N, C-alpha and C positions, 0 to 999 in steps of 0.2 A: 293481361297487362298490369291489374291491380295486383295479381300474385306474385307478378316477378318483382314489381316495386319494393311491396312487404317482404319478399326472400331478400332482396339487398338490401332494404332497410335491417333486418335481424340479424343479415352477415356482418353489417358496419356496425350494429350494438355491440353481438360480439367480441368483435374484433376491438372494440374501444374495451369492452370490460375484459378482456386479455391483457391489454398492452397495462390498464391500470392495475390490475392483480400483478403483472410480472415487475411493472414498476415499483409497488409495493414492499414485495417481498424482496428486491434487489435494493432498495433502498433500506430496509429493516437490515438486513445482513450488512450491507455497508455500512452501517451506524454500529453493530454489535460489537464487530473487532478493534476498531479503533478506540470505542470508548472504552472498553476492556483494558487495553492494552495502556492510555492513559490514566485512567484511574487507577487500575494497580499500580503504577510507577508512584504515585502518590502514597500508597500503602505499603509499599518496600521495606522501608525503615520497622515500621510496625508488626511487619512478617517476621522480617530477622530478629528483632528481640523476640517476638513470641517464640522461634522455633530455635534460638541460637544458632542465625547461622553465620558463619564468615561471609565475608564482603566476597571472596569468589563464590562460593557456593548460592549466594543471594543472588548473585548476577545471572545466574542459570535461570532464573524463575522468568525472567523475560527472556534471555537465549533461546532456551529449551523452545519456546514457543514458537520465536522467529525461525528458529531453524527448522523445524518439522512441517513450517507452513512453506520456506523457501523450496525444500526439497521436495513436498508433493505438490505443488502447485503447478507445473507444467503437466505431471503425467494424469493429474484429474483431468488436466483441462483435455488431454489427449482422450483419455475415457469417456468424457461427456459426449465429445465429437463422436464416439463408435457407440457406445448404448445410451446416450440420451442425457443433454444437459440438464432437465427436471429431473431424471432419478439420480445422479449425481447431486445435484443440489439438496434434493430431500435429504439423500444421507448424509449428506456433510450436515446439513442442521440437525440431524439427528444426533451425532457423534457429538458435534460442540455442543448441544445443549443437555447431553448426557456428562460430558468431560465439568461444564459449571456448573452442574447437581453434586458431582462428585467432590470438586475443589472443596466446598466450605466444610468439608469434614474432615481434610487432611489431619494429620496427626503427627507429621514429620516435615523438613524441609524436602528431603526425598521423596517423598509422598506427593506434595505439592507441585516439585519439577515433574514427576512423572504424569501427572493429571494435564499439567501445562502441556507436555510435548501433548497429549492425547487433544486437546484443545486446540493446538496447532494445526492437527490434521483432518478436523472438523474444517476451520478456517480453512485451510487452502482448497478444499471442495466449495465452501462458498464464495470465494474471492475469485477461484477458477472458472468459474461458470454465471458467477452475478451478471456482470459485461455481457458474456456470450449471449445470454438471454436476451436482455435489452437488445442486444445487436439484431438477434434473430427475429426480434417480433416488432420493433420499429424498423418503417423505412427510412431511407436514407436523409429526407428532409425533415424528417421527428428524431432521427438518431442523437445529435449533439445537445439537443435539450435535454432527452431522458438521461444521457450519460454524465451533463452537466449537473443534474437533479441527485444521479446517483454519488458524482463525485461529491457534491455539496454536503450529501450524508455523511460519506467519511469524515470531512471538516467538523459536523456537527458532533458527532461520537470524540472526535479530539478537542473540541471545545469546553464540551459537558464534563467530560471525563473527571479533567482534576478538581473541578467544581462539586460535582457530585463524589467522587469517590474520596475525596478529603472530608466532607462532611459525613458519610458514612462511617468512612473509619475511624473519625474522632466523636462517633455516638456510641449510646451502649450496643447496637449491633454488630459494631465492630467493622474489618475489611472484610470480612466472611459474605457481608450481606451484599457486597459489588456482585458476585455470581448470581446471586438469586434474581436481580433487575436482568438478568442475559436469559435465565431459564426463563421467565416469564414471554418474554420479547421473542426467545426461541421457540416455545412452545404455537404462538400467534404464527410465526413462520411455518413452521411445520401444518399447522393445520390449514393455511391458506393455502401451499403448496399441493396440497396431498387433495383439498376437496374444493377449489376454486380455481387453482391455475390449469386451464386445460390445452391439449397437445402436445407434442414432445420433439426435439428437436435432436436430429441425430445423423447430421449428413455425411457422415463417414462409416455409418453403418455396414458391417459384415466384414469390414476391414481389421487386420490383425494388430495386436497391440505389441508391441516393442518391450518387450519384458530386459533384454539385456541393458539396451539403450537408458530404461528407467533405471536400473541398479546402478548403472556407472553413474550417470546424472548425478542420481542422490547420493551416494557415496562420496563423489568428487566435490560435491555443491558442501556436504559437512566437512570434509577435510579442509576444504579453503576457507570457511566460516572460522572452522575453530583454530588457524591459523590465523587469520586475521584478528582475533579476540584473542591473542597472545604478543601480536605486536607492541612495541619493537625486539622482543627476547630474540633470542637466538632459536628457541624454542619454537618458534613459529616457523621455523625454514623447512622444515621435514613435513609438516601437514600441509602448508603452501603448493609447495611442489609438488605433494602429492594431490594436492586436488588439480593442481594447474595441469598436471601432465595427465592425469585423469578426464579433465574435460577437453584437450586436445584428441584423446581416443575417443570420447564420448563423440565430437564433431565429427573424425574419421568415420566412425559408426553410422551415423548419421546419413553421411551421403551416400553409402552402400546399402542402408537398411531397405527392403521392401514397402514397410510400412514402419516409417520412423515416428518415434513420439515426440518429436519435433523437426519439424521438415526443414533444412537448412535452405531450401529455395526460396525459404519466406525471407531470410538476409540476403542470400546471392541475387535472387531475382527480381525481388521487389525493395526498390530503395526506400519508398516511403516507410514500409514496415521497419525495415533495418536503422535507416536514421532515428526514425522516432522512437525506437529503443533505446538507440544510446542516448537520446537527448532527456529520455526519462531516467535512465541509469545517472547522468551526469548531474541532473537535475536535484537528484532526491539526496546524491553524494554530498552537494553542496550546501543543502540545506535540512536536512535530517537532525545534523548535530547543532542546529542554531537555539535551540528549545533546552538543551541541555548546557550549553555554554552559559548561554546567559541565565538560567536560572541560577546556578554558580555564583556568575557575576553580582546578580541582584541579591541574593543573599548573605555571600561573604564580603563584597567590597565595600557594595551599599547599605547592607546591613537589615535587607528586606526581612520580614517574616514569611514563612512559604506561602501563607495565603495571598499575602499581598502578590510576592513575586507571582504567582498563577494568574494573578488579576491583572499585571502587566502584560505575561505571556499570551493573554487569551486574545491579546487585540490582533494577532494573525492569524489564526484559526476562522476568528469570527468574518475576517474581509475574505477569506478563502470561500470561507461557506456561501457568504451572499453573490461573491461573482462567478463562483463555478458555473450554477445554473445561467448567468446572463455570458459566459464565455463559451457556453456549449452551443446555446442558438445563434451566436454570432460563427461558430464554426458549420453551421446548418447552413448560414446564408453566405459566407465568403470562405476563402483557402484556409483551413485550419494551423497552416506553416506560418501565415501572418499572425494571428491571435498567439498561436504560444510561442512565436520567437519576440514577440512584441514582450509578453509575459516573462520570457526569461532574461533580457534584458533589465525589465523592471526588477526584476531578482537579485541582478548581478548589482543594479545601482543599490539594493537595501541592504548588500553584503557591503560594499564601499563604506555605507556611512558605518557601520561596527568597525572596521577597521580602525576607528580613531579614537576605540573608548579608553577612557582612563577613570582615574578616581573622581574627578571631577566634574564628568560626562553628564548633563541634565538628562533629568527621566525622559522630558517631552523627544531628545535627541532619539534616546531606544524607541520607543514608542510609534515615532515615525519612520523608523528604519523596520519595525516590526508591521506597520502599515504597509509599507510599501512591497515590504516581501510578500506579505498575504495578499496584496494585487499583484504582485508577479508572478505567484504561485497559482493565485486563481485564475488567472486567463490562460497559463500555461498547460494546465492538468488535464480539465474536460477534452479541450481540443486535439491536445496529442495522444489522450487514450480513443476518441472519434477516428482520427487520422489515423491509428494502428487498425482498430477493429473493422474499419472500411475499407481499409486496403487489400485484406485476404478473401479468399474463396469461404463460402459458409462452411463447410467442413473440418475450416481450419479456425474456427472461432473459438473453439473450446481452447486451443493451443494458444492463442493469441491473446486470448484472456489471462490465462497461465503466466505468460511472457510479460503482460503488463504488471502482473503481480510481483514475478519476480523480479522484476526493473527496481522495484520500490524497494522488496525487503533487502538485497544487494546493492542498494543506494544509501539504504540506513546502517547496515552493517560496515561498508566501507565509511561512511560519514564519522561514524561513532569512533572507528579504526584509528582516521587521522587523529580525532581527537585526542585520544588515550598516548597514542605514540607521540604526541606532542608533549603532554604531561608530564612524560615517562624523560623524554629529551631535557626538557625546561625544569619540571620542577622536582620529579624524582618521585621514591614512593614515599612520601610523607605528606601530614594533612595540609591543607590549606588554613594557614595562619596569617595574621596581619605582615610578618618580617617575609613572609611567601608571595605576597600581592604582586611585588613589581614583577617577578618572575611569573606569576600565574596571567599579569593582564599582558605581559610580551606574549603568553604563551597562546591567548585568545585571539590578539592581534595579528600572529602569524597565522592562527586556525582559518580568519574571516580572509585573511589574504589570501591562503590555499584557495579558498571556498569560493571565492570571488572568481580567480582566475578560472578554476574550473566550470562556472556559471559563464562566464564570457566566453569560453570555450563550446561550452552547449550551446549558446546563440548559435554559432555557424551550423552547429550539427543539425539545428532545428531548420535552419535557411537552407539547409544542402538535401532534405528531403523531395523537395522541387511540389508541384500539386499532386493533391491527393486523387490516387486511382479507385475510379469508383467502377464495379461490375454492371454495364448498362442492362443486361438482360436480368439480375438480380433484380436491379433498381425498379425496373418497369413490373415486375413480378409482384415486389414489396408496395410499391403506390397502389396497384391493382388492389390488393390485399386489403391495402387500407382505405380504398373507398367504399 
């Protein structure tokens, strides 16, 4: 009897240790990629000056990374379901860390972009498996809390990136030192995965990988995103049409494939997953451009320095970081549908406040809007992710995790495309000078109106998902393992 109790205690201790390690490596990876994106955005002017890059070429420094990540997220998620999430996560960590090690030694803009694409490939493997590993280890009653902490680390990276990136860029270490921080964290993550994370998760082991579907998906998504980046130019029409046509072919192919890279039954037969995915896409489409537009508003119209504008903008991700774990725990105790929908409604309210921006708008109004936006997104994101991940069978967790990341990237690209299209319509291809301030203010007011309408529609998408479907057999097994 004593041996049985001791054995049970050992298993409980091992399970607790595995959870801690899994949470650590997932959160470290969740911090890395947004930290890199937000810190490097501050350094872009310095990079462009050093390599004499045009505005178009410089824009490919972030775009190349986002494009590579979007293309590989779902395929890597499927590969992790077949071959093991730990294995794909480990190789993604290696690729990402190697890319970060190479980036500081770039000698041209083209080389920098090429290494950023490689970094995006590694990032896709991390984001395509991180949430899936947590969902595999944490039982339903603890999953929301873990995912809340995970998403909180994403926002922590977004919060610290501009501050640390700006300081390093202005220091004698220059922008190149930003990548070395990621190298150090990456090495720690690799060591933790290789030597501390026990077990493997591959519920779709033995199933075939859909190469045709993956290629069709990647090529179509690349064409679509490239086209969106050229809007509203007529040159965008061809890649956008090809991208949409390719995605339609991809959907048809996946419906008939024996082992699809993205099982369309997740959308056709799982309303929670389908509506949660749509809600995520809408939410990111409505919010990703806020920081970009407000940064220009604060620096051009209000005359703030980049550092002061960054301090103002940090209000939103700080609130998001604080609320995400709380929202995650709430989604364990109540329906994620409720928490996420309240979050989406708050986000809509924050966007409505920004519609009335003018040259005389007080700073406290901007900060208030950012705080409301941060609270809304913090309440939405982790419960929505919990609903998506908990609504699928275990053999689809990698694909579900990849879909979460894909919705985020597509939303970001669409949000920026809307902002850039409005710039072209209202301002044209000229610099933003005082004479252009009225047109600029009209542009951002229209943009925030569009974002608010999108987000308001997203509330109904969030409410339409219904109650989260949990798998009772898997829930019983998960709880037994956690005891």
